[in-house]
C-alpha positions as CSV (number, residue, x, y, z in Angstrom):
1,M,-2.5,6.6,-20.7
2,S,-0.8,9.8,-19.5
3,K,-4.0,11.7,-19.3
4,T,-5.6,8.9,-17.4
5,L,-2.8,8.8,-14.9
6,D,-2.9,12.5,-14.4
7,I,-6.6,12.2,-13.4
8,R,-5.7,9.5,-10.9
9,E,-2.6,11.1,-9.5
10,A,-4.0,12.7,-6.3
11,P,-6.0,9.5,-5.2
12,L,-3.0,7.3,-6.0
13,K,-0.7,9.6,-4.0
14,V,-3.0,9.1,-0.9
15,L,-2.8,5.3,-1.5
16,H,1.0,5.4,-1.7
17,Q,1.2,7.4,1.5
18,Q,-1.0,4.9,3.3
19,Q,1.0,2.0,2.0
20,I,4.2,3.6,3.2
21,A,2.7,4.1,6.6
22,L,1.6,0.5,6.8
23,L,5.0,-0.7,5.7
24,R,6.7,1.3,8.4
25,V,4.4,-0.1,11.1
26,W,4.8,-3.6,9.7
27,R,8.6,-3.3,9.6
28,G,8.5,-2.0,13.2
29,H,6.6,-5.1,14.3
30,I,9.1,-7.3,12.5
31,A,12.1,-5.6,14.0
32,A,10.5,-5.9,17.5
33,E,9.7,-9.5,16.8
34,R,6.0,-8.9,17.2
35,H,5.1,-11.4,14.5
36,T,1.4,-11.7,15.4
37,E,0.9,-8.0,15.0
38,A,2.9,-8.0,11.7
39,D,0.9,-10.9,10.4
40,A,-2.4,-9.0,11.2
41,L,-1.2,-6.2,8.9
42,L,-0.6,-8.4,5.9
43,P,-4.2,-8.2,4.6
44,K,-4.1,-4.4,4.7
45,L,-0.8,-4.4,2.9
46,L,-2.0,-6.7,0.2
47,L,-5.2,-4.6,-0.2
48,S,-3.0,-1.5,-0.6
49,I,-1.0,-3.3,-3.4
50,N,-4.2,-4.3,-5.2
51,A,-5.7,-0.8,-4.8
52,I,-2.6,0.9,-6.3
53,A,-2.5,-1.7,-9.2
54,S,-6.2,-1.1,-9.8
55,G,-5.7,2.7,-9.8
56,L,-2.9,2.3,-12.3
57,R,-5.0,-0.2,-14.2
58,T,-2.2,-2.7,-14.3
59,T,-1.3,-5.8,-12.3
60,G,2.0,-4.5,-11.0
């Protein structure tokens, strides 16, 4: 498992960074009460969660 995760480390790091950026934007929309814009980001956030779980080969 350790070797497999080492191989995937760089691509997963990119996914993690993208997810953090999405969360910042989403939280900004929530704080500004722009719920329509926040809701529009949910599919991308869920996709990022699934992508990371797939990269780790786990469900969470």
